[in-house]
C-alpha positions, 0 to 999 in steps of 0.5 A: 620779351620772349621771341618765338623760336622761328624768330630766334632761328633767323638770327643764326648765321648759316654756312653750307657744305656740299658732299659730292664724289665723297668729298666736302666742298668747300673743305674749309669753312670759316665761322665767327667765334663765340656764336652758334651757327647753322651748318647745312650739308647737301649730299649730292652722292648716290650713297649715304655718308655720316658727318662725324667730328670728334672736335665738334662732338657731332655725328649726323647721317646724311642721306643720298640726294638730301640735306641735313642741318647741324648746329655748332657752337658757340666755339672759341677760335681754333680749328675743328676737323670733320670727316665722312665716317664711310670715306674718312680718307677722302671726305675730310674738312675743317671749321676754322673759327675766327675772331673774338677772344680765346678765353677758357 
């Protein structure tokens, strides 16, 4: 049986980040291993920021006073760093993937 896309999307765990004063809150989020997850980022600042992660191979513009969605994973256990391209020394954080087995 083939499920409609909306039905599949509801089974994806959601995690939320907020960008405020050029900082990500929380700066560390924990997600389950070996599962695709939905990362929703809210930019409360008055300026745009670009979510950037070499570890996650993701790059996404987040416009002021808007939210943006990024899908990541499935990932093996480990730490995956991200930063704001326009404020790389302030807007930093990491995704900690826990559980499962680290099979390469």
